[in-house]
N, CA, C and O atoms as a MOPAC input file, in Angstrom:
PM7 MOZYME 1SCF
protein

 N     81.85400 1   101.34800 1    93.56200 1
 C     83.42200 1   101.85100 1    92.85000 1
 C     83.79000 1   100.37600 1    92.00500 1
 O     83.89100 1    99.35900 1    92.69100 1
 N     83.93000 1   100.31100 1    90.94100 1
 C     85.15300 1    98.79300 1    90.66300 1
 C     86.40500 1    98.89400 1    91.49300 1
 O     86.99500 1    99.95100 1    91.71500 1
 N     86.77400 1    97.66200 1    91.95100 1
 C     88.24600 1    97.40700 1    92.55100 1
 C     89.34600 1    96.67700 1    91.60300 1
 O     88.96700 1    95.66300 1    91.01600 1
 N     90.58000 1    97.08500 1    91.42600 1
 C     91.29200 1    96.54800 1    90.23800 1
 C     92.06700 1    95.21900 1    90.83000 1
 O     92.84000 1    95.21200 1    91.78800 1
 N     91.77200 1    94.38900 1    90.22900 1
 C     92.55800 1    93.40500 1    91.34400 1
 C     93.38900 1    92.85400 1    89.94600 1
 O     92.98100 1    93.06900 1    88.80500 1
 N     94.77000 1    92.01800 1    90.31100 1
 C     95.82800 1    91.24900 1    89.72200 1
 C     94.99800 1    90.17000 1    89.34600 1
 O     94.01400 1    90.08300 1    90.08000 1
 N     95.07200 1    89.07500 1    88.19900 1
 C     94.44400 1    88.25900 1    87.86200 1
 C     94.80000 1    86.66300 1    88.65800 1
 O     95.90500 1    86.12300 1    88.68400 1
 N     93.75300 1    86.23100 1    89.15500 1
 C     94.11200 1    85.17000 1    90.34700 1
 C     94.08500 1    85.60300 1    91.83300 1
 O     94.19000 1    84.76400 1    92.72700 1
 N     93.98100 1    86.55500 1    92.01500 1
 C     93.86200 1    87.79500 1    93.37800 1
 C     92.98200 1    87.37900 1    93.74300 1
 O     92.05000 1    87.19500 1    92.96000 1
 N     92.85300 1    87.00000 1    95.25500 1
 C     91.00300 1    86.98300 1    95.33600 1
 C     91.15900 1    88.22200 1    95.77600 1
 O     92.22200 1    88.83800 1    95.84600 1
 N     89.35200 1    88.85200 1    96.28300 1
 C     89.16200 1    90.01100 1    96.32000 1
 C     88.69300 1    90.19400 1    97.90800 1
 O     87.53200 1    90.39000 1    98.26600 1
 N     89.78800 1    90.09300 1    98.72900 1
 C     89.02800 1    89.97000 1   100.43800 1
 C     88.15600 1    90.89300 1   100.60200 1
 O     87.05500 1    90.57400 1   101.05000 1
 N     88.43600 1    92.22800 1   100.28500 1
 C     87.28000 1    93.30500 1   100.73400 1
 C     85.84000 1    92.89600 1   100.57200 1
 O     85.06100 1    92.97300 1   101.52200 1
 N     85.37600 1    92.34800 1    99.07500 1
 C     84.18800 1    92.47800 1    98.55600 1
 C     83.71500 1    91.04700 1    98.90000 1
 O     82.49900 1    90.85800 1    98.92100 1
 N     84.57800 1    89.98500 1    99.17900 1
 C     84.36700 1    88.36900 1    99.99800 1
 C     83.94200 1    88.83100 1   101.15200 1
 O     82.74600 1    88.63500 1   101.36700 1
 N     84.62000 1    89.45700 1   102.07300 1
 C     84.20100 1    89.92800 1   103.45800 1
 C     82.83200 1    90.64000 1   103.41200 1
 O     81.92400 1    90.11400 1   104.05500 1
 N     82.59000 1    91.71400 1   102.76400 1
 C     81.36600 1    91.76900 1   102.82000 1
 C     80.24800 1    91.44900 1   102.26000 1
 O     79.18200 1    92.06000 1   102.34300 1
 N     80.53200 1    90.23700 1   101.53400 1
 C     79.46600 1    89.41900 1   101.24400 1
 C     79.07100 1    88.42800 1   102.49900 1
 O     77.86100 1    88.33300 1   102.70100 1
 N     79.98200 1    87.64400 1   103.40800 1
 C     79.93200 1    87.33800 1   104.39700 1
 C     78.58100 1    87.92800 1   104.92400 1
 O     77.40200 1    87.58800 1   105.01600 1
 N     79.65200 1    89.34700 1   105.32000 1
 C     78.67700 1    90.39300 1   106.24400 1
 C     77.29900 1    90.45500 1   105.56100 1
 O     76.41700 1    90.66200 1   106.39400 1
 N     77.03800 1    90.39000 1   104.84100 1
 C     75.52500 1    90.34800 1   104.16100 1
 C     74.71100 1    89.11400 1   104.13400 1
 O     73.48100 1    89.09400 1   104.09700 1
 N     75.66300 1    87.86300 1   104.15900 1
 C     74.94200 1    86.84500 1   104.69100 1
 C     74.65100 1    86.71500 1   105.92200 1
 O     73.52400 1    86.26000 1   106.12000 1
 N     75.37600 1    86.99600 1   106.98800 1
 C     75.27200 1    86.93700 1   108.24300 1
 C     74.02100 1    87.45700 1   108.46200 1
 O     73.00600 1    86.80400 1   108.70800 1
 N     74.14700 1    89.00900 1   108.33800 1
 C     72.71000 1    89.69200 1   108.27600 1
 C     71.71800 1    89.62800 1   108.05500 1
 O     70.76800 1    90.23800 1   108.54700 1
 N     71.77400 1    88.54000 1   106.92300 1
 C     70.34100 1    87.96400 1   106.72000 1
 C     69.82600 1    86.69100 1   107.22800 1
 O     68.66000 1    86.31600 1   107.10300 1
 N     70.80700 1    86.02300 1   107.83400 1
 C     71.00000 1    84.60800 1   108.29200 1
 C     70.49100 1    85.02600 1   110.08900 1
 O     70.12500 1    84.13700 1   110.85700 1
 N     70.56300 1    86.41000 1   110.47600 1
 C     70.78300 1    86.91700 1   111.68100 1
 C     69.16800 1    88.17200 1   111.61400 1
 O     68.55000 1    88.47300 1   112.63500 1
 N     68.89200 1    88.56700 1   110.55600 1
 C     67.26700 1    88.49500 1   110.36300 1
 C     66.46200 1    87.42800 1   110.26600 1
 O     65.36100 1    87.55900 1   110.79900 1
 N     66.63700 1    86.67000 1   109.87300 1
 C     65.66300 1    85.14900 1   109.51600 1
 C     65.84800 1    84.72600 1   111.53900 1
 O     64.79700 1    84.55400 1   112.15600 1
 N     66.82500 1    84.64600 1   112.09300 1
 C     66.74900 1    84.59300 1   113.27300 1
 C     65.87200 1    85.15300 1   114.37100 1
 O     65.35900 1    84.54700 1   115.31100 1
 N     65.78700 1    86.78800 1   113.97000 1
 C     65.32500 1    87.83000 1   115.01900 1
 C     63.61200 1    87.47100 1   114.72000 1
 O     62.71700 1    87.26000 1   115.53800 1
 N     63.56600 1    87.50400 1   112.94600 1
 C     62.18900 1    86.96100 1   113.35500 1
 C     61.74000 1    85.86600 1   113.65900 1
 O     60.71200 1    85.80300 1   114.33300 1
 N     62.33600 1    84.84600 1   113.27900 1
 C     61.65300 1    83.09100 1   113.85400 1
 C     61.57300 1    83.83200 1   115.63100 1
 O     60.51100 1    84.25700 1   116.08600 1
 N     62.74500 1    83.85300 1   116.33300 1
 C     62.43700 1    83.97600 1   117.24600 1
 C     61.36500 1    84.96700 1   117.85400 1
 O     60.69000 1    84.65700 1   118.83600 1
 N     61.24900 1    86.25800 1   117.15800 1
 C     60.02000 1    87.36300 1   117.65200 1
 C     58.92000 1    86.37400 1   117.09100 1
 O     57.96400 1    86.55800 1   117.84400 1
 N     58.75000 1    85.91900 1   116.64500 1
 C     57.56500 1    84.39100 1   116.34400 1
 C     57.54200 1    83.84100 1   117.31700 1
 O     56.36500 1    83.76400 1   117.66900 1
 N     58.58600 1    83.08900 1   118.44600 1
 C     57.96500 1    82.16400 1   118.70600 1
 C     58.20300 1    82.91400 1   120.06800 1
 O     58.22200 1    82.11900 1   121.00800 1
 N     58.36400 1    84.04000 1   120.38200 1
 C     58.00800 1    85.00500 1   121.49100 1
 C     56.80500 1    85.33000 1   121.49100 1
 O     56.33700 1    85.45100 1   122.62300 1
 N     56.09900 1    85.52600 1   120.63700 1
 C     54.88200 1    86.03300 1   120.65100 1
 C     53.55600 1    84.59100 1   121.08900 1
 O     52.45200 1    84.53300 1   121.63000 1
 N     54.62200 1    83.55400 1   120.39500 1
 C     53.52000 1    82.30000 1   121.13300 1
 C     53.64100 1    81.46400 1   122.30800 1
 O     52.88800 1    80.52100 1   122.55100 1
 N     54.73600 1    81.88500 1   123.12200 1
 C     55.01900 1    81.73100 1   124.39100 1
 C     54.42800 1    82.58100 1   125.38200 1
 O     54.56300 1    83.79300 1   125.54800 1
 N     53.54000 1    81.47500 1   126.20900 1
 C     53.29100 1    82.00200 1   127.62000 1
 C     54.00300 1    82.61000 1   128.15000 1
 O     54.98900 1    81.92700 1   128.42600 1
 N     54.13900 1    84.22600 1   128.70100 1
 C     54.81500 1    84.61500 1   129.84200 1
 C     55.58800 1    83.42700 1   131.07600 1
 O     56.61300 1    83.84200 1   131.61800 1
 N     55.14500 1    82.19100 1   131.42300 1
 C     55.91800 1    81.28000 1   132.39400 1
 C     56.38700 1    80.21000 1   131.93000 1
 O     56.70100 1    79.27000 1   132.66000 1
 N     56.54600 1    80.19200 1   130.17200 1
 C     57.78500 1    79.34100 1   129.25300 1
 C     58.69000 1    79.31300 1   130.08800 1
 O     59.04100 1    80.25400 1   130.80000 1
 N     59.16000 1    78.16800 1   130.06100 1
 C     60.97600 1    78.38200 1   130.11100 1
 C     61.66000 1    78.37600 1   129.60000 1
 O     62.83800 1    78.26000 1   129.93800 1
 N     61.09400 1    78.53800 1   128.24100 1
 C     61.77500 1    78.55100 1   126.88600 1
 C     61.93500 1    79.97600 1   126.51700 1
 O     62.40100 1    80.37800 1   125.45100 1
 N     61.54000 1    80.64200 1   127.41800 1
 C     60.83100 1    82.23800 1   126.59800 1
 C     62.33800 1    82.79400 1   126.96200 1
 O     63.03800 1    83.03600 1   125.98000 1
 N     62.97300 1    83.04600 1   128.38000 1
 C     63.87600 1    83.95000 1   128.33800 1
 C     65.19500 1    83.62900 1   127.25000 1
 O     65.76200 1    84.51800 1   126.61400 1
 N     65.63300 1    81.81200 1   127.16600 1
 C     66.49000 1    81.47500 1   126.28000 1
 C     66.08000 1    82.01900 1   125.12500 1
 O     67.00000 1    82.49300 1   124.45900 1
 N     64.65300 1    82.14000 1   124.51500 1
 C     64.71400 1    82.65000 1   123.36400 1
 C     64.60500 1    83.94400 1   123.34800 1
 O     64.57600 1    84.32600 1   122.17800 1
 N     64.52700 1    84.84300 1   124.12900 1
 C     64.76200 1    86.23900 1   124.06900 1
 C     66.09900 1    86.62500 1   123.85900 1
 O     66.62900 1    87.52000 1   123.20000 1
 N     66.76200 1    85.16900 1   125.03100 1
 C     68.46100 1    85.81600 1   124.60300 1
 C     68.94200 1    85.69700 1   123.20800 1
 O     69.83100 1    86.41900 1   122.75900 1
 N     68.35900 1    84.80100 1   122.55000 1
 C     68.96800 1    84.39200 1   121.14100 1
 C     68.17300 1    85.68700 1   120.34000 1
 O     68.88400 1    86.43300 1   119.66700 1
 N     67.21000 1    85.86200 1   120.38800 1
 C     66.31000 1    87.28200 1   120.14800 1
 C     67.66800 1    88.57000 1   119.96800 1
 O     68.24500 1    89.08900 1   119.01200 1
 N     67.73900 1    88.68400 1   121.45400 1
 C     69.13700 1    90.30600 1   121.49000 1
 C     70.45900 1    89.67200 1   121.18800 1
 O     70.98400 1    90.26400 1   120.24500 1
 N     71.20400 1    88.66700 1   121.64800 1
 C     72.08700 1    88.57600 1   120.49400 1
 C     71.81300 1    88.65500 1   119.51600 1
 O     72.40000 1    89.69500 1   119.21600 1
 N     71.19200 1    88.26100 1   118.43000 1
 C     71.22100 1    88.29200 1   116.77100 1
 C     70.58000 1    89.96400 1   116.81700 1
 O     70.52700 1    90.19500 1   115.60900 1
 N     70.30600 1    90.65200 1   117.19300 1
 C     70.42400 1    91.79200 1   116.93100 1
 C     71.34600 1    92.64200 1   117.39900 1
 O     71.37500 1    93.81300 1   117.01800 1
 N     72.31400 1    92.08100 1   118.39200 1
 C     73.57900 1    92.39800 1   119.15600 1
 C     74.66600 1    92.55500 1   117.80800 1
 O     75.36300 1    93.50300 1   117.44800 1
 N     74.48400 1    91.27200 1   117.28700 1
 C     75.53600 1    90.81500 1   116.02500 1
 C     75.45200 1    91.99600 1   115.24500 1
 O     76.28300 1    92.90400 1   115.27400 1
 N     74.07200 1    91.95100 1   114.30100 1
 C     73.57000 1    92.77800 1   113.20800 1
 C     74.36400 1    94.48800 1   113.56900 1
 O     75.07300 1    95.10700 1   112.77600 1
 N     74.06800 1    94.82400 1   114.63300 1
 C     74.38600 1    96.16800 1   115.38900 1
 C     76.04900 1    96.01800 1   114.99600 1
 O     76.70000 1    96.76100 1   114.26100 1
 N     76.39000 1    95.11300 1   115.54700 1
 C     78.30500 1    94.78700 1   115.45100 1
 C     78.56000 1    95.22200 1   113.77200 1
 O     79.11900 1    96.18600 1   113.24900 1
 N     77.80100 1    93.91100 1   113.17700 1
 C     77.67500 1    94.29100 1   111.84700 1
 C     77.68100 1    95.81700 1   111.35400 1
 O     78.74200 1    96.43300 1   111.25100 1
 N     76.93900 1    96.16000 1   111.17500 1
 C     76.45900 1    97.79700 1   110.51400 1
 C     77.58400 1    98.57300 1   110.92600 1
 O     78.01500 1    99.39400 1   110.11700 1
 N     78.19100 1    98.45200 1   112.15000 1
 C     79.09100 1    99.43700 1   112.89500 1
 C     80.37400 1    99.60100 1   112.07000 1
 O     80.82400 1   100.62000 1   111.54700 1
 N     80.98900 1    97.99400 1   112.08500 1
 C     82.18300 1    98.10500 1   111.07700 1
 C     81.76300 1    97.98400 1   110.16000 1
 O     82.74900 1    98.20700 1   109.45700 1
 N     80.66400 1    97.69800 1   109.23100 1
 C     80.91400 1    98.18300 1   107.83100 1
 C     81.01300 1   100.19800 1   107.64000 1
 O     81.64600 1   100.85500 1   106.81400 1
 N     80.14400 1   100.64200 1   108.72800 1
 C     80.72500 1   102.19900 1   108.67200 1
 C     81.94800 1   102.72500 1   108.79700 1
 O     82.55800 1   103.66300 1   108.28500 1
 N     82.22500 1   101.66300 1   109.82800 1
 C     84.34700 1   102.03000 1   110.24700 1
 C     84.87900 1   101.76100 1   109.12800 1
 O     85.92000 1   102.37800 1   108.90200 1
 N     84.29300 1   100.58300 1   107.83000 1
 C     85.52200 1   100.64500 1   106.96300 1
 C     85.47700 1   101.21100 1   105.95000 1
 O     86.40100 1   101.19600 1   105.13800 1
 N     83.84800 1   102.13400 1   105.71500 1
 C     83.70900 1   103.05200 1   104.42900 1
 C     84.83200 1   104.28200 1   105.33500 1
 O     85.73900 1   104.52200 1   104.53800 1
 N     84.94800 1   104.68400 1   105.98600 1
 C     85.39200 1   105.48800 1   106.47600 1
 C     86.60800 1   105.44200 1   106.75800 1
 O     87.14100 1   106.49300 1   107.11500 1
 N     87.50900 1   104.04500 1   106.67000 1
 C     88.72700 1   103.76900 1   106.99200 1
 C     88.70700 1   103.92300 1   105.32000 1
 O     89.32500 1   104.95200 1   105.04800 1
 N     88.18400 1   103.21900 1   104.02100 1
 C     88.59000 1   103.55900 1   102.62100 1
 C     89.01500 1   105.08200 1   102.49200 1
 O     90.10200 1   105.64900 1   102.38200 1
 N     87.46000 1   105.57500 1   102.56300 1
 C     88.23500 1   107.10400 1   102.34600 1
 C     89.43100 1   108.12300 1   102.76300 1
 O     90.11600 1   108.77900 1   101.97800 1
 N     89.51000 1   108.10700 1   103.97900 1
 C     90.54900 1   108.24400 1   104.51800 1
 C     91.76400 1   107.63300 1   104.07000 1
 O     92.73000 1   108.39400 1   104.12400 1
 N     92.03200 1   106.29900 1   103.57700 1
 C     93.11700 1   106.07900 1   102.74300 1
 C     93.12700 1   106.66900 1   101.42900 1
 O     94.20800 1   107.13700 1   101.07100 1
 N     92.34800 1   106.73000 1   100.79300 1
 C     92.34600 1   107.25900 1    99.10600 1
 C     92.41000 1   108.86500 1    99.38800 1
 O     92.35600 1   109.46400 1    98.31400 1
 N     92.49200 1   109.59000 1   100.31300 1
 C     92.68900 1   110.78500 1   100.42100 1
 C     94.18700 1   111.05800 1   101.06900 1
 O     94.89100 1   112.06100 1   100.95100 1
 N     94.42800 1   109.89400 1   101.75300 1
 C     96.12200 1   109.71100 1   101.98300 1
 C     96.68900 1   109.20700 1   100.50400 1
 O     97.89500 1   109.41800 1   100.63100 1
 N     96.58200 1   108.90300 1    99.76600 1
 C     96.90200 1   108.18200 1    98.52600 1
 C     96.77800 1   109.50700 1    97.74100 1
 O     97.69900 1   110.27800 1    97.47200 1
 N     96.02700 1   109.57800 1    97.56000 1
 C     95.87000 1   111.15200 1    97.11400 1
 C     97.08300 1   112.26300 1    97.24900 1
 O     98.00000 1   112.68100 1    96.54300 1
 N     96.58500 1   112.48200 1    98.48800 1
 C     97.85000 1   113.50400 1    98.83700 1
 C     99.50800 1   112.75400 1    98.49800 1
 O    100.32000 1   113.63100 1    98.20300 1
 N     99.73700 1   112.20200 1    98.49800 1
 C    101.00800 1   111.40000 1    98.66600 1
 C    101.51500 1   111.22100 1    96.87100 1
 O    102.55300 1   111.34600 1    96.22200 1
 N    100.56500 1   110.98200 1    96.70000 1
 C    100.49000 1   111.48400 1    94.83900 1
 C    100.55200 1   112.93100 1    94.63000 1
 O    101.39500 1   113.06800 1    93.74400 1
 N    100.27200 1   113.66800 1    94.84500 1
 C    100.18800 1   115.08200 1    94.73200 1
 C    101.39700 1   115.78100 1    94.94600 1
 O    101.88200 1   116.61400 1    94.18000 1
 N    102.08600 1   115.21100 1    96.56100 1
 C    103.19600 1   115.15900 1    96.87800 1
 C    104.60500 1   114.94200 1    95.66800 1
 O    104.81000 1   115.85000 1    94.86300 1
 N    105.15900 1   114.15600 1    95.66200 1
 C    105.51900 1   113.64800 1    94.53900 1
 C    105.32600 1   113.80300 1    93.43200 1
 O    106.37500 1   113.64600 1    92.80700 1
 N    104.46000 1   114.05400 1    92.77700 1
 C    104.32400 1   114.60700 1    91.66100 1
 C    105.02200 1   115.81000 1    91.47100 1
 O    105.50900 1   116.16600 1    90.39800 1
 N    105.08600 1   116.77600 1    93.11300 1
 C    104.84500 1   118.09400 1    93.45000 1
 C    106.35100 1   118.14400 1    93.04200 1
 O    106.63600 1   118.80100 1    92.04100 1
 N    107.46100 1   117.42700 1    93.81900 1
 C    108.77300 1   116.66600 1    93.84200 1
 C    109.53700 1   117.02400 1    92.76400 1
 O    110.39800 1   117.89800 1    92.66400 1
 N    108.95700 1   115.95300 1    91.68500 1
 C    109.34000 1   115.42000 1    89.90300 1
 C    108.89200 1   116.61700 1    89.30300 1
 O    108.85200 1   116.60800 1    88.07300 1
 N    108.50400 1   117.77200 1    89.96200 1
 C    108.04400 1   119.02000 1    88.98000 1
 C    106.86700 1   118.38600 1    87.54300 1
 O    106.79900 1   118.74900 1    86.36900 1
 N    106.02000 1   117.24600 1    88.37800 1
 C    104.91500 1   116.75800 1    87.34900 1
 C    105.30900 1   115.48400 1    86.22200 1
 O    104.51000 1   114.82700 1    85.55400 1
 N    106.48500 1   115.39900 1    86.24600 1
 C    106.98100 1   114.16500 1    85.14700 1
 C    106.48600 1   113.06300 1    85.39300 1
 O    107.33500 1   112.17400 1    85.46600 1
 N    105.65400 1   112.80600 1    85.52100 1
 C    104.82500 1   111.34200 1    85.54200 1
 C    105.33800 1   110.37200 1    85.57400 1
 O    104.99700 1   109.66900 1    86.52500 1
 N    106.33000 1   109.81800 1    84.68600 1
 C    107.22800 1   108.67800 1    84.55200 1
 C    108.06800 1   108.68100 1    85.99700 1
 O    108.03600 1   107.75200 1    86.80400 1
 N    108.72200 1   109.74800 1    86.13400 1
 C    109.54100 1   109.82700 1    87.70800 1
 C    108.64600 1   109.55000 1    88.39000 1
 O    108.74300 1   108.37000 1    88.72700 1
 N    107.13200 1   110.39400 1    89.10000 1
 C    106.33000 1   110.30700 1    89.96500 1
 C    106.13700 1   108.72700 1    89.71900 1
 O    106.48300 1   108.13900 1    90.74400 1
 N    105.75500 1   107.93300 1    88.83000 1
 C    105.18700 1   106.73900 1    88.79600 1
 C    106.62100 1   105.98300 1    89.29900 1
 O    106.38800 1   105.11600 1    90.14200 1
 N    108.08700 1   106.13600 1    88.94900 1
 C    108.97000 1   105.34000 1    89.88500 1
 C    109.34600 1   105.76100 1    90.76000 1
 O    110.14300 1   104.88200 1    91.09000 1
 N    109.41600 1   106.52600 1    91.51600 1
 C    109.12300 1   107.03800 1    93.26900 1
 C    107.80800 1   106.14400 1    94.16800 1
 O    107.75200 1   105.61500 1    95.27800 1
 N    106.85200 1   106.31400 1    93.03500 1
 C    105.51200 1   105.51200 1    94.03300 1
 C    106.31400 1   104.09700 1    93.95600 1
 O    106.46100 1   103.28000 1    94.86400 1
 N    106.65700 1   104.05400 1    92.99200 1
 C    106.58100 1   101.72200 1    92.58700 1
 C    105.72500 1   101.94200 1    91.64500 1
 O    105.15900 1   102.40200 1    92.63600 1
 N    105.00100 1   102.09900 1    90.69900 1
 C    103.94500 1   101.60500 1    90.02500 1
 C    104.28700 1   102.35200 1    88.66300 1
 O    104.90200 1   103.38300 1    88.39300 1
 N    103.49700 1   101.20300 1    87.78500 1
 C    103.84100 1   101.63800 1    86.48300 1
 C    103.23100 1   103.19100 1    85.99600 1
 O    102.54700 1   103.83400 1    86.79300 1
 N    103.48800 1   103.63400 1    84.85900 1
 C    102.89600 1   105.07200 1    84.68200 1
 C    101.35500 1   104.91900 1    84.05000 1
 O    100.48700 1   105.78700 1    83.95500 1
 N    101.31600 1   103.45800 1    83.63400 1
 C     99.21800 1   103.54700 1    83.54900 1
 C     98.73100 1   103.35900 1    84.55200 1
 O     97.57300 1   103.74600 1    84.70700 1
 N     99.51200 1   102.60500 1    85.76200 1
 C     98.42300 1   103.19400 1    87.26100 1
 C     98.51400 1   104.05400 1    87.47700 1
 O     97.49900 1   104.74900 1    87.51700 1
 N     99.78200 1   104.61500 1    87.76700 1
 C     99.53600 1   106.13300 1    88.15200 1
 C     98.85400 1   106.93000 1    87.32600 1
 O     98.28400 1   107.87300 1    87.87700 1
 N     98.72500 1   106.81800 1    86.00000 1
 C     97.52700 1   107.36200 1    84.59600 1
 C     96.21100 1   107.18300 1    85.59100 1
 O     95.52100 1   108.12500 1    85.98000 1
 N     95.98900 1   105.72200 1    85.94100 1
 C     94.55100 1   105.52000 1    86.43500 1
 C     94.25100 1   105.79500 1    88.06600 1
 O     93.14100 1   105.43700 1    88.46000 1
 N     94.86800 1   106.20700 1    88.72400 1
 C     94.94400 1   106.91700 1    90.23800 1
 C     94.77400 1   108.08500 1    89.59200 1
 O     93.55100 1   108.17600 1    89.69400 1
 N     95.23000 1   109.38200 1    88.79500 1
 C     95.57600 1   110.43600 1    89.18800 1
 C     93.67300 1   110.43600 1    88.54300 1
 O     92.88300 1   111.12900 1    89.18400 1
 N     93.09500 1   109.55800 1    87.19300 1
 C     91.80900 1   110.11900 1    87.09600 1
 C     90.84600 1   109.94900 1    88.18600 1
 O     89.99500 1   110.77100 1    88.52400 1
 N     91.12700 1   108.48200 1    88.84100 1
 C     90.10900 1   107.85000 1    90.29500 1
 C     90.17100 1   109.11900 1    91.23000 1
 O     89.39800 1   109.39600 1    92.14700 1
 N     91.16400 1   109.75800 1    90.83100 1
 C     91.16400 1   111.11500 1    92.41300 1
 C     91.22900 1   112.89300 1    91.44400 1
 O     91.69800 1   113.97900 1    91.78500 1
 N     90.70300 1   112.55400 1    90.51400 1
 C     90.12900 1   113.73700 1    89.96400 1
 C     91.59900 1   114.90800 1    89.74600 1
 O     91.57300 1   116.10200 1    90.04300 1
 N     92.38600 1   114.41300 1    89.35900 1
 C     93.78100 1   114.67800 1    88.62200 1
 C     94.11500 1   115.31100 1    87.50300 1
 O     94.85300 1   116.27300 1    87.28900 1
 N     93.43500 1   114.60200 1    86.78700 1
 C     94.33000 1   114.34800 1    85.29900 1
 C     93.99000 1   116.15000 1    84.30300 1
 O     94.51700 1   116.67100 1    83.31900 1
 N     92.72600 1   116.61000 1    85.35900 1
 C     92.31500 1   118.41600 1    84.58900 1
 C     93.62400 1   119.08200 1    84.61300 1
 O     94.07700 1   119.31700 1    85.73300 1
 N     94.61200 1   119.57900 1    83.15700 1
 C     95.55300 1   120.55600 1    83.57300 1
 C     95.81200 1   121.86000 1    84.44700 1
 O     95.19500 1   122.84400 1    84.04000 1
 N     96.46000 1   122.01800 1    85.35900 1
 C     96.53700 1   122.92900 1    86.13300 1
 C     95.89600 1   122.26400 1    87.77300 1
 O     95.92400 1   122.99500 1    88.76400 1
 N     95.47400 1   121.15500 1    87.83400 1
 C     94.68800 1   120.85900 1    88.95900 1
 C     96.05800 1   120.04800 1    90.00800 1
 O     95.97900 1   120.15300 1    91.23200 1
 N     96.75400 1   119.59600 1    89.62900 1
 C     98.10800 1   118.98700 1    90.18700 1
 C     98.28200 1   120.59100 1    90.32300 1
 O     97.36400 1   121.25700 1    90.80000 1
 N     99.23200 1   121.06300 1    89.98200 1
 C     99.94200 1   122.35200 1    90.29200 1
 C     99.18000 1   123.45100 1    91.54300 1
 O     99.77200 1   124.09600 1    92.40800 1
 N     97.59100 1   123.38000 1    91.25700 1
 C     96.97600 1   124.11400 1    92.21200 1
 C     96.79600 1   123.44500 1    93.50000 1
 O     96.57100 1   124.26300 1    94.39300 1
 N     96.82300 1   122.02500 1    93.95900 1
 C     96.78900 1   121.16700 1    94.68000 1
 C     98.04200 1   121.14100 1    95.69900 1
 O     97.87700 1   120.67000 1    96.82400 1
 N     99.78000 1   121.84800 1    95.14200 1
 C    100.53100 1   121.83500 1    96.47700 1
 C    100.75600 1   123.00900 1    96.57900 1
 O    101.36800 1   123.43800 1    97.55700 1

């Protein structure tokens, strides 16, 4: 889903995702290279332990990044659900008056309409049935 940004405002969430993807790609290269080195090293090679530590650390980092991405996705879903519930409550309080709801929410009426559409609340009768 696209994220609306004010002109000139950096999209920090997408930038962080790009950094995570680049980091995972870099770590995958490290893991592949270290795996190749481990295959070539003799069991008694002094470098083997260091290479194994690098390989394990890269794998652990990939695991942490993937856990963070899952937590971020859950957080976004929870935030959207909270936003939807709040919009529904405000609309109920102003008896469906979208201009009054937008003012209470501190957003423009156009932004309210976009958020109503995002949350599937534009169908007539949907908002009233949710309250």
